[in-house]
N, C-alpha and C positions, 0 to 999 in steps of 0.2 A: 873413368871410374872402371867401365868395363874393360879397357886396354889391359890395368893391371891384371885382370883374372884371364885375361888370353895369354900373358907372359907366364903366368904362374900356375900351373895345373893345383897348387896347393890350396885349400879353402877349407876355413873352420880346423885346419888341422887335418883336412882326410887328403889323402895321395890318391889319384887315379890316374889310368895312362888316359891319352885322349884316345877316341875312335881312330881305329886302322883302317876300317873299312866300313862300307856304308851297307844297307841292305840293298839286295838288287834293285836298279833303276831302269826300267823298260823305256824304248821311245815312246809307248802309249803313256808312262808316266810322268813323262817329261811334258806332253803333248797337254794331259790332265792340268798338271804345275803351270804351264802357261798360258793356260785358259783362266785358270781360277786368279792367277796375277795380272790378267790382261790389263787391267786399269791401272798399274803400278807402273814403275820405270823400267827400263830396259834394263838399266844396273841391279834392281832388284830382283827380276826374273833370272839375271845370270848368276848373281848369287845365291838365290835359293836351288838353281839347279848346282851349281859345282856343291854345295852342302850334301843335297841328296846324292848326290853321283861320290862322293870321296868321305864323306864324313867328317872332313876339314869344318871347326867350329869359326874360323877366323871369317868367313863371311856372314854369320849371322847378326853380326849387329847392323851392317848393309838392308839384308831380308827383315829384319825389326823397324827399322827406320822409315823402310819406304814403306812397307804397309801403313806404319802410322801416318807417314804423308799423303797417301793415298785418300785418306780420309780426312785428313786436316781440311780446313779452310783454304780456299787459295792463297789468300794473304799472309796466311802463316807457315807455308810451306817452305819459304826461302830461311827461316827460322830453324828446321829442322836440317836443313841442310848443311848447316855449319856443326852442327851434333853438339848442343850444349845440354850436357848432360845434366845439369840445374834446370832445365826448361822442365817446367811441371804440364801436363797433360790437361787437367781441369781450367786453373787459374790463367794460364798463359796460351794455352794453344785451343782453351774453349771446347774441349771435345767430353761429352755427356755421357750418360751411364750406357746406353742403348750404343752410341757408336763404339765405345771403348769395347762390349761386346763383339762387335762386328771385326774389331780389330781382334781380339781374342782366338774367333773361330778361324780366322784365315792364318794368324801366324799357326796355329795347331794344325792346320790343313798343311801348308808351306812346311812346316818344318815336322811334320809328323811326331807330335809330341800330345800332353795332357795336360791340360792347366785348369784345376777350379780355383773358386771362390773365395778360398780361406787363404790360399797362398798369393791371392793379389791384394788381400785387403790393405795392407801399407804401401804400395807400390805407387808411388805421386809425381816421380819424376822418370825422365828418361835415362837416367843414368841407372836409377833401380831396377828399371825392366832389363835393359840391357845386361845387368849383370845377374838377374835371375833367368833368364831367358840360356843365357851363355851356359849358367851353372847346371840348369836342366837338361843341355845338349850334352852334355860332359857327364851327368849322372852323378853330378857332385849335389851336396845339399848347401841350398842357396845361404848366404851369409844371413845373419840376424839384420831384420827389416828395419829402415830408418822410421822414426816416429816424428809425426808433423805437431808443431806446437803452436798454436794461434795465440794471439798478444794477450787474451785472458791466462791462459795458462803462464807462457813467460813473465807477467806481472808477479803472479800469485807466486811463482819460488824464487824469484832474481832480489837480490838485494839492493840492487840498483831501480832505481823508479823514474818515471817523468816526473821532470821534464829533461831528464836526464838518461835516460832509456833509448836506446837507438836500433830497436829491433822491433819490426812489424808483425813477422813471423820466422819461425825455425824449423830446420829439419835435422833432429840428433839421429846419428848414426852409431855404429860400433866403433867406426876408426876415424868420421870426421863429420863434419855438420856444416850448416849452409846457411843462409837467413837474410832475408829481406830488408830494406829501410828505405821509403821514400821521401826526398826532401821537400817539406811542403812549402818552405819560404817564411813558417811562422814561429819556425825555432829561435829561441831568445838570442841566442847568439850573433846571429845572422842580420839585426841590426847595427852592429857595428863592424863585421867582419865581410864588405868592406864597407864605406861609404857609398851608398848608392851603387854598389856591384857587390848584390848578396854572394859568396863561395863558402862552402862548404866548410870549414877549417880542416888540416890532413891531421892535426891532434885528436880531433873530434872522428876520424874515421878510424882512427888507431885505436881508439876509445871504443869504437863499435866492434872490430874485431876481437878487442880484448872481452868484452862484454858477450860475445858468442862463446869466448873459450870460456868464460865463467858458465855461462849455460852448459857448456860441454861437460865440465867436469860434475856439476849438478844433476845432470839427466842422463848420461852417457853408463851410468852404470860400472863407473870404473871403481867404487869402493872396495875394501876387502867385505868379507864374509859376514852379513848383517851392519853393515856400515854404509855411511854414502859420503860425499864431499859436503862439507857444514860451511853454508853461505855465508856466514859470519867469519869465517876464518881467511876467505879469500880475496888476496892482496896483489897487485902490480908489484914487480921485483926490479923490471928492465926489460930492453929491446935491443933488439941487432939489427944491421940490415934492412933499414928504412928505405922504401923508392916511393915517392909519389910522382904519378905518369900523366892524371888529369885532371883538369879542373872539374869539379861536381857543383851544379848548383841546382837552385829549386825546381823542381819537374824531375830531375833524374830519379830512378830508382836503383839503389845500391844492392847488388849482390854479394852477399859476405860470404866467405868460405874458409875454414880451418881446418888443419890437420896435425894432429898431436905428433912431436917429434919423441918427446922422453916424459912418461907420467910415472912417476914415484914420489911420493909422499914426504919431504912435505913443499915439491917443487914439480911444476908441468912447464915444458916449454912445449910452444905449438908453434906451428907454420901460416901465415894467414894472406888473404889476399881479398881487394875488393874490385869489383869489374861493374860497369854500366854497360848493358849489354854485352859486345863483344870485346869493348875497350877495356882494358887494364886502367886501373885507377893508383890503388894502392898495394904496394906489397911488401910486407915484413918476414924476414927471414927467422927471427926467433922471435917471440914475446913470452916471458918467464913470467907466471903468478905461481903464490905460496898458498898453500892449503892445507887443511886439515881433516880430520874426518868424526861423525858423531852417528850415535846409532839409526838405521835405516827407519825412516818414517813414511808412512803412506802420503803419496803427493794427489794434489786436487788433479780427478779429472775433466778433461774439458767436454763440454756437452756433447751429446751423441748427435751425429748426423745423421736425419732420417731416412730410411731407403727409400728411393724411388721407387712407384709402381709400376707394374709390366704391361706392358700393353697388352690388350685383349689378345690381340692375334698379330701375329709376325709372319704370314704367310711366305716371305721370300726368302726365310732364313731357314736353314736344318735344325734338328731336333736340338744341339745342345743352345740351338738362343735362347732354349727356356730359362736360360741361367741370367738372372738380371745384376750387374753388378752396379753396387751404390757409387754414390760419388767418393764416399770415404774410402772404396778399394781399390782409387785410381793412385 
């Protein structure tokens, strides 16, 4: 996700030139930066020094990933090295609010920028954070943040319901969406697909991609002024370019992602894929849905996540550490 931002300086219709030079960066500054990042990898330090010397934003993702890696548990660091933008900081890496605060402080120091809590509220994945930091560095307005939807919200708005709903959670952005579904082994169709060898049908995985596309139409805010996609009018019309790459079995967690190619009522065409870890499972070049609009109505709001109480004292952190980020802020 962040790579697209690097290639194109236009974000949300705003064009600004990339920085052509950085502020004066002395030998003392480099020594202080190296000391601040002493527990990070050499590649992280090298990238931070390059950015501070040149103002070139290209090394920024390396700095951000390296700083997160420094605070991640050792058994989770390998997942960061493959740079999966769908990786979630809380659910996948186990990074809590206090640790996230330490990450933010070090990113601020390394990149010489200021980040406030409100800006972080909806940043949940590695890709969200990379794009956000990249925009901050370039002085561009960050894109509209993605929204995390738990199963309760999905079930409340989707026309498709269990036992035929294959989205456990989802993240909806302005130009893409992702979701997860864990194959439990209790799915009714696995009893006969296949005998003594339960395998998730490829057709069901295509259904999961289509369901995420439906959710994107409903929740993505792509309706006309005062209108939104009507869940009762969304139907499948066709698909092209389907490839199945991997057998998926009980215990596998499917990471589903979609990106719209064309959205013009009454047709929506999307590209989608499913991965298990880093392995591609299914790819579809185009799924086409037909849909209509209805008057916009208020949607159910998921229950708020309670704020984490701040510790009484954190003497080892600078003054900025007084800002405690709630779990929802990641």
